[in-house]
C-alpha positions as CSV (number, residue, x, y, z in Angstrom):
1,M,0.0,0.0,0.0
2,L,1.3,3.4,-1.0
3,T,0.7,6.3,1.4
4,L,1.1,9.8,0.1
5,S,1.4,12.7,2.4
6,I,-0.1,15.7,0.6
7,P,0.5,18.9,2.6
8,R,-2.6,21.0,3.1
9,P,-2.3,24.5,1.8
10,K,-1.9,27.0,4.6
11,R,-4.8,29.3,5.0
12,R,-3.3,32.6,5.4
13,Q,-5.4,35.4,6.6
14,L,-5.4,38.4,4.3
15,M,-3.6,41.3,5.9
16,P,-5.1,44.6,4.8
17,S,-3.3,47.7,3.8
18,I,-4.0,50.3,6.4
19,Y,-4.3,54.1,6.4
20,A,-3.4,55.3,9.9
21,A,-5.4,58.4,11.0
22,G,-4.9,60.3,14.2
23,K,-3.1,63.2,15.8
24,T,0.4,63.9,14.4
25,W,2.0,63.1,17.8
26,H,0.8,59.5,17.4
27,A,3.0,59.1,14.3
28,A,5.7,57.3,16.3
29,I,3.1,54.7,17.5
30,F,2.0,54.1,13.9
31,R,5.6,53.7,12.8
32,Q,6.2,51.1,15.5
33,L,3.1,49.2,14.5
34,R,4.5,49.1,10.9
35,D,8.2,48.6,11.6
36,L,8.1,46.4,14.7
37,L,4.9,44.5,14.4
38,G,4.6,44.3,10.6
39,Y,1.3,46.0,10.0
40,N,0.9,47.1,6.4
41,I,0.5,50.8,7.2
42,I,0.7,52.8,4.0
43,A,0.1,56.3,5.3
44,R,3.1,58.4,4.2
45,W,2.4,61.3,6.6
46,I,3.7,59.2,9.5
47,D,7.2,59.4,8.2
48,L,7.3,63.2,7.7
49,D,9.1,65.5,10.1
50,P,6.4,67.9,11.3
51,E,9.0,70.7,11.2
52,S,9.9,70.0,7.5
53,D,9.5,72.5,4.7
54,F,7.2,70.1,3.0
55,V,4.8,69.9,5.9
56,A,5.0,73.6,6.6
57,N,4.7,74.9,3.0
58,E,3.3,72.1,0.8
59,K,0.0,71.4,2.5
60,G,-1.8,70.9,-0.8
61,K,0.6,68.2,-1.9
62,L,0.5,66.6,1.6
63,W,-3.3,66.4,1.5
64,A,-3.2,65.0,-2.0
65,Q,-0.9,62.2,-0.6
66,C,-3.3,61.6,2.3
67,L,-6.3,61.4,-0.1
68,E,-4.4,58.9,-2.3
69,D,-3.3,56.8,0.7
70,A,-6.7,56.8,2.4
71,T,-8.6,55.8,-0.7
72,T,-6.1,53.1,-1.8
73,A,-5.8,51.4,1.6
74,D,-8.1,48.5,2.4
75,I,-9.1,50.1,5.7
76,T,-8.6,53.2,7.7
77,I,-8.0,53.0,11.4
78,V,-8.5,56.1,13.5
79,Y,-6.7,56.1,16.8
80,C,-7.7,58.4,19.7
81,G,-5.0,58.4,22.4
82,N,-7.2,60.1,25.0
83,P,-10.8,61.2,25.4
84,N,-10.0,64.9,25.2
85,E,-8.4,64.8,21.7
86,E,-10.1,66.6,18.9
87,Q,-9.7,65.1,15.5
88,R,-9.9,67.4,12.5
89,G,-7.8,66.0,9.7
90,A,-9.0,62.5,10.5
91,L,-12.6,63.6,9.7
92,V,-11.5,64.4,6.2
93,E,-9.6,61.1,5.9
94,I,-12.6,59.2,7.2
95,G,-14.7,60.9,4.4
96,H,-12.1,59.9,1.8
97,A,-12.2,56.3,2.9
98,L,-16.0,56.0,3.2
99,A,-16.4,57.6,-0.2
100,A,-14.0,55.0,-1.7
101,G,-16.1,52.2,-0.2
102,K,-13.7,51.3,2.6
103,F,-14.2,50.4,6.2
104,V,-13.2,52.8,8.9
105,Y,-12.4,51.6,12.4
106,L,-12.3,53.8,15.5
107,I,-10.0,52.7,18.3
108,N,-11.1,54.3,21.6
109,S,-13.0,57.6,21.3
110,C,-12.6,61.3,21.9
111,K,-14.6,64.5,21.8
112,T,-14.8,64.4,18.0
113,F,-16.8,61.1,17.9
114,E,-19.2,61.8,20.8
115,A,-22.5,63.5,20.4
116,N,-22.9,67.0,22.0
117,D,-25.1,70.0,21.7
118,G,-23.5,71.0,18.4
119,S,-23.5,67.6,16.6
120,D,-25.1,64.2,16.8
121,V,-22.0,62.7,15.0
122,A,-24.4,61.1,12.4
123,F,-21.4,60.0,10.3
124,T,-20.5,57.5,13.1
125,H,-23.6,55.5,12.2
126,H,-22.5,54.9,8.6
127,P,-22.6,51.1,8.0
128,R,-18.8,51.0,7.2
129,F,-17.8,53.0,10.3
130,V,-17.0,50.5,13.1
131,R,-16.3,51.4,16.7
132,I,-13.9,48.9,18.3
133,K,-15.8,48.2,21.5
134,T,-13.7,47.5,24.6
135,E,-14.3,47.9,28.3
136,K,-11.7,50.6,28.6
137,S,-9.2,52.5,26.5
138,V,-6.8,50.2,24.7
139,A,-3.3,50.5,23.3
140,A,-3.1,51.0,19.5
141,R,-1.6,47.6,19.0
142,I,-4.6,45.9,20.6
143,G,-7.1,48.1,18.7
144,Y,-5.3,47.4,15.4
145,R,-5.5,43.6,16.0
146,L,-9.2,43.8,16.8
147,A,-9.9,46.0,13.7
148,I,-8.0,43.7,11.4
149,R,-9.8,40.6,12.8
150,D,-13.1,42.3,12.3
151,W,-12.2,43.2,8.7
152,Q,-10.9,39.7,8.0
153,Q,-14.1,38.2,9.3
154,R,-16.1,40.5,7.0
155,Q,-14.0,39.5,4.0
156,A,-14.5,35.8,4.8
157,S,-18.2,36.3,5.1
158,E,-18.4,38.2,1.8
159,G,-16.3,35.5,0.2
160,L,-19.0,32.9,1.2
161,G,-21.7,35.0,-0.4
162,T,-23.0,36.5,2.8
163,K,-22.8,40.1,3.8
164,A,-21.4,41.1,7.2
165,G,-23.1,44.1,8.6
């Protein structure tokens, strides 16, 4: 009797390309996630020196890069480091991603994403805007892992002909 050992193909989870959105002072965290943990973060702004001539004087070109990166990434992940942060640029980047049909994940929350007298933050109810729900504020690396897992599950569901909501 002849026994053949046929290796099973390894099922590798698809790792998405990621647009990292957040305050500029979180750029070092995003670089660590990319460089040390291997996340496929394609946001070019995280490598720019905030004091550079390009950042100071070429804002139109900078925002064109952000538009390109946010619309070509598979997902956008917005990171709030503390509840008192106010996001401004991230709101534009969220709009870019949603308009391109991408999912946007919010890690933690801050003033920008909470309803108040001036806004009901209706955009946070978009079907592709996903709040990463945790009991307490989480580190970026944990939030990224949760966001990617959610996206992978949605991709697997879509591949089976079902639609994850």
